[in-house]
C-alpha positions in Angstrom: -39.2 -8.6 11.7 -41.8 -8.4 9.0 -43.2 -11.7 7.6 -44.2 -12.7 4.0 -47.9 -12.4 3.2 -49.8 -15.5 4.1 -47.4 -16.6 6.9 -50.2 -17.0 9.4 -53.7 -18.5 9.3 -56.5 -16.2 8.1 -58.9 -14.5 10.5 -62.6 -15.5 10.9 -63.4 -13.4 7.8 -60.8 -15.3 5.7 -58.5 -12.3 5.6 -54.7 -12.8 6.0 -52.2 -10.6 7.7 -54.5 -7.8 8.8 -52.5 -6.9 11.9 -49.1 -6.9 13.3 -46.8 -6.8 10.3 -46.4 -3.1 9.8 -48.6 0.0 10.6 -51.1 0.5 7.8 -51.3 3.9 6.2 -54.9 5.1 5.9 -56.3 7.8 3.8 -58.0 9.4 6.8 -56.8 12.7 8.1 -56.2 12.9 11.9 -58.8 14.8 13.9 -58.1 15.1 17.6 -61.8 14.7 18.8 -63.1 13.1 15.6 -64.3 9.9 17.2 -66.1 11.6 20.0 -68.0 13.8 17.5 -68.4 11.5 14.5 -71.4 9.4 13.5 -71.3 5.8 14.8 -72.0 4.3 11.3 -69.4 4.7 8.6 -67.5 7.8 9.8 -65.8 9.6 6.9 -63.1 11.4 8.8 -62.1 15.1 8.7 -61.7 16.7 5.3 -58.1 17.9 5.7 -55.3 18.2 8.2 -51.6 18.0 8.9 -51.4 14.3 9.9 -52.7 11.0 8.4 -53.8 7.9 10.4 -51.8 4.7 10.7 -53.6 1.6 12.1 -53.0 -1.8 13.4 -49.5 -1.6 15.0 -46.4 -3.5 13.9 -44.1 -6.4 14.7 -42.0 -4.5 17.2 -45.0 -3.4 19.4 -46.2 -5.3 22.5 -49.1 -7.7 21.6 -51.7 -5.7 23.6 -51.3 -2.9 21.0 -51.7 -5.2 17.9 -55.3 -4.5 17.2 -57.3 -2.7 14.5 -58.3 -0.1 17.1 -54.7 0.9 17.5 -54.2 4.2 15.6 -51.8 7.0 15.7 -51.0 10.1 13.6 -48.2 10.4 11.2 -47.0 13.2 9.1 -47.7 12.4 5.4 -43.9 12.6 4.6 -43.1 10.1 7.3 -41.1 7.1 6.2 -40.0 4.1 8.2 -39.4 0.3 8.4 -42.7 -0.2 10.3 -45.1 1.6 8.0 -46.8 0.3 4.9 -50.1 0.2 3.0 -52.5 -2.5 1.9 -53.4 -3.2 -1.7 -56.9 -4.5 -2.4 -57.9 -6.4 -5.5 -61.3 -7.6 -6.4 -61.8 -10.7 -8.5 -64.8 -10.2 -10.7 -66.2 -13.3 -12.5 -66.6 -12.8 -16.3 
């Protein structure tokens, strides 16, 4: 099952819950050969498509698949118990 945020220790970068809770929706469009043809530094992804990318795996996958390199394609209208997104906030000192 899913777990509340902060249930586990942070990774070496101090980030919590980066993998394994739910697949993370990404804004990238799926391109079948994109990674073979893309630049090594800061790939931007294809400009459009029929599928979006989900990364990271989820709680009901075997541990060997729970990694940031795990990715699959999902239709943009796909909904499910194992799919979510990450909100990012930046604290800026006054």
